[in-house]
C-alpha positions as CSV (number, residue, x, y, z in Angstrom):
1,X,7.9,6.9,23.4
2,X,8.3,9.7,21.5
3,X,5.3,9.5,19.8
4,X,5.5,13.1,19.6
5,X,8.7,13.6,17.2
6,X,7.5,13.7,14.1
7,X,9.2,16.0,11.7
8,X,13.2,17.6,12.1
9,X,12.1,20.4,14.2
10,X,10.4,18.1,16.9
11,X,13.5,15.5,16.9
12,X,16.4,18.8,17.1
13,X,14.3,19.9,20.0
14,X,14.6,17.1,21.4
15,X,17.6,17.0,21.3
16,X,18.3,20.2,23.1
17,X,16.0,18.5,25.8
18,X,18.9,15.6,26.2
19,X,21.5,17.8,25.9
20,X,20.0,19.9,28.9
21,X,19.6,17.2,30.9
22,X,22.3,14.2,30.3
23,X,22.7,12.3,31.6
24,X,21.0,12.2,34.9
25,X,18.7,15.3,35.3
26,X,15.5,14.3,32.9
27,X,12.0,15.4,34.5
28,X,10.2,13.2,35.5
29,X,6.6,14.0,34.5
30,X,3.0,12.4,36.7
31,X,1.4,11.2,33.9
32,X,4.0,8.9,32.8
33,X,4.5,5.5,34.0
34,X,7.6,4.3,35.6
35,X,8.6,2.5,32.3
36,X,7.7,5.2,30.1
37,X,10.0,7.9,32.2
38,X,12.6,10.1,30.0
39,X,16.1,8.8,31.6
40,X,19.6,8.8,29.8
41,X,19.0,5.1,27.7
42,X,15.7,6.0,27.0
43,X,16.5,8.9,25.3
44,X,18.8,7.9,22.8
45,X,16.8,5.0,22.5
46,X,14.3,7.5,20.7
47,X,17.2,9.5,19.0
48,X,17.9,5.9,16.8
49,X,14.7,4.7,16.5
50,X,13.8,8.2,14.8
51,X,16.8,9.1,12.9
52,X,14.6,8.6,9.7
53,X,13.0,11.2,10.3
54,X,16.5,13.5,9.9
55,X,18.3,11.7,7.6
56,X,16.8,11.3,4.0
57,X,19.0,13.9,2.5
58,X,22.1,12.3,4.1
59,X,24.5,9.8,2.2
60,X,25.1,6.7,3.8
61,X,28.7,7.6,4.4
62,X,27.4,10.8,6.3
63,X,24.3,8.5,7.8
64,X,27.1,6.5,9.3
65,X,29.2,9.4,10.5
66,X,25.8,10.7,12.1
67,X,25.5,7.7,13.9
68,X,29.2,7.8,14.9
69,X,28.4,11.0,16.9
70,X,25.6,10.2,18.5
71,X,27.1,7.2,19.8
72,X,30.0,9.1,21.8
73,X,27.8,11.1,23.0
74,X,25.7,8.5,25.3
75,X,29.4,6.5,25.5
76,X,30.1,9.6,27.0
77,X,27.2,10.0,29.5
78,X,27.0,6.6,30.1
79,X,30.5,6.9,31.7
80,X,29.8,10.0,33.5
81,X,31.7,12.5,30.8
82,X,29.6,15.5,30.5
83,X,31.4,17.6,29.1
84,X,32.4,15.2,25.9
85,X,29.1,13.8,25.7
86,X,27.9,17.3,25.7
87,X,30.3,17.7,22.8
88,X,29.9,15.1,21.1
89,X,25.6,15.8,20.9
90,X,26.4,19.0,19.9
91,X,28.8,18.2,17.1
92,X,26.0,15.8,15.9
93,X,23.0,18.6,16.3
94,X,25.2,20.6,13.9
95,X,25.5,18.2,11.4
96,X,21.8,17.6,11.5
97,X,21.3,20.7,10.7
98,X,23.8,21.4,7.8
99,X,21.8,18.4,6.5
100,X,18.1,19.3,7.0
101,X,16.0,17.8,4.6
């Protein structure tokens, strides 16, 4: 999963998808098995797994802050708080684009 995310631009594009679809509006794809369908947990799993693609220019402290923002977003969405989930993921995206490798 997430094989299509191979560079910074693809990662940021996927962030936009998460922003538009989280927490529960991810489209179902006929060509994906049930286990491959994107949902909130899978989306954040992919973002975490692919984080190395976008963090090479960051210091250790910046990586910690970026991951904190991603966690805040995930936790807010999990609790049903779309506004704070979206706000944190937008902050995360801004943070990434400011530190683009």
